[in-house]
N, C-alpha and C positions, 0 to 999 in steps of 0.2 A: 416729610410726609406729603404725599400727593393729594390731589383733590378726590374725595370719595365719589364713586360712580356706581350706578345701578347696573346689575348684571342679570340678564334673563337666563333662567335654568330650564331645562327640558321638563315638560309637564309630566312625562311618563317615568323618566329615569332619575329626575332631580339632578341631572348632571350639569356642571358648569361648562361653558365653552372650553375646548381643550387647552388653549394657552393659559387660561385662568386656572384650570385644574392642575396643569403641570407645575405652575408656580406654587399653588397651595400644597400639592403633594410634597414638593421639595422642602418647603418651609415646615410642614408637619413632621416629616421624617427627621429633619435637622433638629427641630425643637425637642422632639421626643428623645432623640439620642443625647442631646445636650443635657436635658433636664432629668431624664430617667436612666440613661445609659442602656447598654445591652444586657441581656440576661446571660445565663450560663447554660450550656448544653452538656449532657452526659450521654455517651453512647456505650452500650454494653450489649453482649450477646448471650443467648440462653439456649439450652435444650429444653424441650417440653418435659414435664414430669415423667411421661412414659417413654421418652427418648425417640419419638417418631418424627419430630420436626425441629428445626433450628430457626431462630429469629433474633432480630435486633430490637432493642428498645431504646428510643431516644427520649430523654426527659429534659424539657426546657423549663428552667426556673427563671421567671422574670416578673417580679411583683408589679401589679397595677399596669400602668401604661407602658412600662418597659417591655411588656409582651408585644405591644403594637409596634415597637421599634425593632424587636428581635425577629418576629415572624413576618414574612412577606410572600404573598402569592405572586409568582412571576409568569406572565404569559409569553408565548413564543414571540420573540423579537419585540417585546413590549407592545404587543398589538393594541392594547387599550388606549395607548397614546395617540394612535392614528385613526381608531374606529370612531365614527360619528353617529351612525344609525343603521338600522336594518339588522341582518343576520350577524351575530357575533361569532366569527369564525377565525380564530387565531392561527389555524393550521398547526403543523407539527414540525419539530426538529429533533435531532438525536439528543438523548438525555445528556450526554457528555458535553454538548455545546452550551448548556445553560449555566455552567459554573461561573464563567466570567460575566455573563449577562446578569445573573442573579446577585452577585456581590455577597454571597453568603459563604460562611465557613463550612456549612453543611448544606447540601442540596438533596432533596428527596422528591419522589414523584408525588402527584396530587390527584386532581379530578380526572375522570374518564373522558374519552373522546370517541363518540359514536356518530354514525351517519354523517360524517364529514364535519361535525361540530362538537365543541366542548359541551359536556352534559351537566345538568343541574343548575341551581340558582347561583348566578355569578355576581357577587358584589365585592368590590375592592375599594378601600379608602372611602367607604360610604356611598359609592356610585354604583347604580344598578346597570349591569351590562347585559344580563340575560335572565329570563324568568325560570319558573319551575319546569321540570320534565326534561325530555330529550327529543331529538328529531329522528330517532330510529323507532323500530316497532317494539322495543323492549319496555314492557310496562313496569319493570322493577326499578328503573333508573331515575334519579333526579327529583325525588319527592320529599326528601328530608335534608336538613343541613345543620351542620355545627357552625356556630357563629362566634367569632371574636368581636366583642363589642368595643366601642370607642374608649371606654374606661378601663379596658384590659380584662374585663370579666368575660364569662362564657355563657351562651344560651343555645338551645336547640329550637328549630322551627320545622314546620311541616306545611305542605301545600293544602292540607285539609283544614288548617286553622288560621293561616296567615297568607295574605297576598304578598307578592314581591315588594310592593310599595310599603306595606305595613312593616315588613322586615327592615327596610331602610329607615323608616321613621322611628322604629324602636331603638335606634342608636347603633346599628350594626356597622362595624368597620369592614370585615371580610368574612365571606362564607366559604365553607369547605364541605364537599360531599360528592357522592356518586351512588352508592347503594344505600341500604337502610341503616338506621341507628341499631347497633348491636348490643349496647348497654344503655338502659334507660333508668335514670334515677337509682343507680347502684345495683341494678339487677339485669341479668341476661334477658334480652327481648324474648317475650313469650312464644312468638311464632317463628323464631329463627331456625328451628329445625323442621319447619313445614315445607316439604318439597313441592306441594301444590301451589305455594305462594312464591318461593324463591328458586324453584327448579334446580338447575345445576350448581347454584351457590350452596346448596345443601348436599347434593348427590355426588359432586365431583371435587376431589382435592385440588388445590391450586395455591400458588403464592398469593398472599393477601397483604393489604396495607390498611391498617386501622389507625384512626386518629381520635384522641379523646382528651379529657382533662381530669385531674384528681381533685381531692377535697381542698388542697392548698392552692388550686388554680394553675398548677403546672400543666403545660401541654405534654401529652404522651403520644408518641408515634411508635407503632409496632409494625415491623417489616418482616413478614414470614417468608422464608425461603420455600420455593416449591415449583413444580412443573405441572401445568394443568392436566388433570386426568391421572396423575401418578403419584404426586407428593404434595405436601402442604397441609392445609386445613380447610374445613368447610362447616357450614351450619352453625350449631350452637358453640362449637369450639372457638369461633371468632369472638363470641361474647365471653367465653370462659377465659381466654388469654388476656383480653382487655380488662376483665374484672380482676384477674390475678395480679395485674400490675397497677391496681388502684383506681381505674377509671370510674368516675361517677356517671359520665355519659361518654359514649364513643360511637363513631360512625365508620362505615366501610368506604374507603377510597378505592381508586382503581386497582385491580389485582392482576394476577397472571404474570405475563412477561413485562408488564408495565411497572411492577414494583422494583424500584431502583433507589440506591442511596450512595452518595459520594461525599467524602470530606477531603482530606489531603490525598486520599486514594479511593478507589471504587470498592467500598466495603459491602455493597449489596448489588451485584450485577444483575441485569435482566436474565431470566431463564432462556431467552432467545439465543440462538446461535450468535456468537460474537459478544454477548453480554451487554448489548446496548439497544434500546428500543426508542423509536421516536415518540415523543409526548407533546401535548399542547400546552401544559403548564407544570410548574414545579412549586415547591415550598422552599424558600430560602431561609435558613436559620442563621441569623447574623450574630453568632456567638461561637467562640472557640470551643470545640469539644473538650470536656474535662479529662476524659480517658480514651485511649485507643480501644478498639473492639477487643473484647476478651471472650474466649469460648472455653468452657470447662472440658474435662477429660472426655474424649469421644473414642469409642472403639474403632479400630481399623480392621475391616474384614480381611482375613487371610486368603491368599490364593490357594487353589486346590493343592492338597498334599502338604500344606504348611500348618503347623500347630504351635501352641504356646509351650514353653518349658517351665516346669515347676509352678504351674497354675499362675503364670505371670503374663497375661495376654498383652498384645501390643495396643497402645492407645496414644492419642495426641491431644494437646491442649494449646490454646493461644493465650499468651500473657503479654499485654501491652504491645501487641503486634508481633511478638516472637513466638514461633512454633517450638514446642518442646515434646520430646518423645519419652515414653517409658514402656518397658516390657521386652518380650523376647520373641524370636522366631526360630522354629526348629524344622529341619528337613531331614529326610532319611539318608540322602547321599548327595555329594556335590563333586563335580570335576574341578581340577585345579584351574584357577584364574578364569572361572566361568561365572558370569552373572546369573543369579537365580532370582526370579520374581517372587516376592513374598506377600505382596498386597498392593493396593492402590489407594492413594489419599484423596479425600474429597477436595474440590477446588480451593476452599478457603484455607487449607493447610499446606498448600503447595509452595515451593520456594519462590521468593520474589525476584528471581533472576530472569533475564530475557531469553537466553538460549542454553547456557551451560547448566548441567545438573549439579545439585549439591552432592559433594562427596566427602567422606570422612572415614577415619579408622575407628572401629568399634571392637569391644571385647568379644572374644569367641572362645568356646570350649572345644578345642581341637589341637592337641599336641603343643600348646603354648603359643600358637600362631594367632596374631590379630586378624580380624576380618575387616572387610570394607563394606560401605553402604553407599548407594547412589539413589538419588531421588530426582525424578524428572519434573521440571517446572511446567511442561506442556500437558502431560497426561497423568501426572501424579504417581507413576509407577515407582515402587520401592524395590530395589534389587540389592542383593548381598553377594559376596564371594569370599573365597579363601585362596591363599597362595598354593595350597596343596589339595590333592584329592582327599575326600573324607567320606566315611559312611558310619552308620550307627548313630549315637547321640551327638548331634552337632547343632549347636544353636548360637545365635548372635544376640547380644544384649545391647539394646539401642538407647539406653538412658542418656547417653552423652550427646545425642543428636539435637542440635538447636540451630535455628536460622530465622531470618526475617521473612514474614509471610508475604505472599503476593498481594493480599488485601485483607 
């Protein structure tokens, strides 16, 4: 053991000199992992009760300080390790680039990035990097935070009751946040549906990312699929979905095209073209996911002129990453050996191939001939054909169709 030495800390941030902090961070993480181990993560996917939106729920179970070893906020290029003072501006990188940097088995998007800087109270490993608020003109952002404490418990904080220094002194390990708390003490936030307060977060559907914890202390992450202005959720439904999955308290993280999630594959791509958006930080979950993403039966809209046979409509589900079909497709007539489009699959149900379509033989009611099915991995087009021309009652039964999903 060396000779003890006094070390000066920053009077505002309580930060150690960076070489000292790097050493402590490594020792803390190593000791937590050795003593408490990693937690367990479960990923599953759901349709809303009314069938209007799809979302993933990631539940992280890690008793006590194992949670601190399991969850880590990771800034772009580990920016906090080189930052010394002044504006905390980690910049951005493509979400996909974080997987190796984060060292997590699951990586998900985190806080927002506005006005050229990361938004909200930024504390990591007990060090304050940035105070409340944001550097843009948006008054809704960065005033509340969900905090993982050093003992593995959870708390919430607000700039109306706590200074950044008080949040640090309270024993905070890491803070998370962007928008408001959507669930407070087991109830949906009272003003969450007030458009005069939250404007387009109430009036415009969008993809959303919510983070909370349940009564057992498990971390809950909810990633809602959506495209701003046309699909997803808004307003009180953010609180409803968090409450439905057991959150005692939950907060809104960055939404829209920033909502992204990756494990061994990209299970929640950005709604942006290309499925990848630049972000300033992510949350690394250092635990193997217990189950691949599952999605319950989802109806496939028929193309014009196509109907179900015998009240058996076409639908798909995903089980442990495998897509399964059930149902039928009927057309009035078909030419011999001519592909007919019967519908289009949502992206999550498309084949996990690079260029070639999925093709198989399926049952068909037409003179004893078998039919064929083709499913495009690029645009999800479902096509069928027969070796002979047919008219009248002609349908294909697609229950045998199964393949690995793209994500």
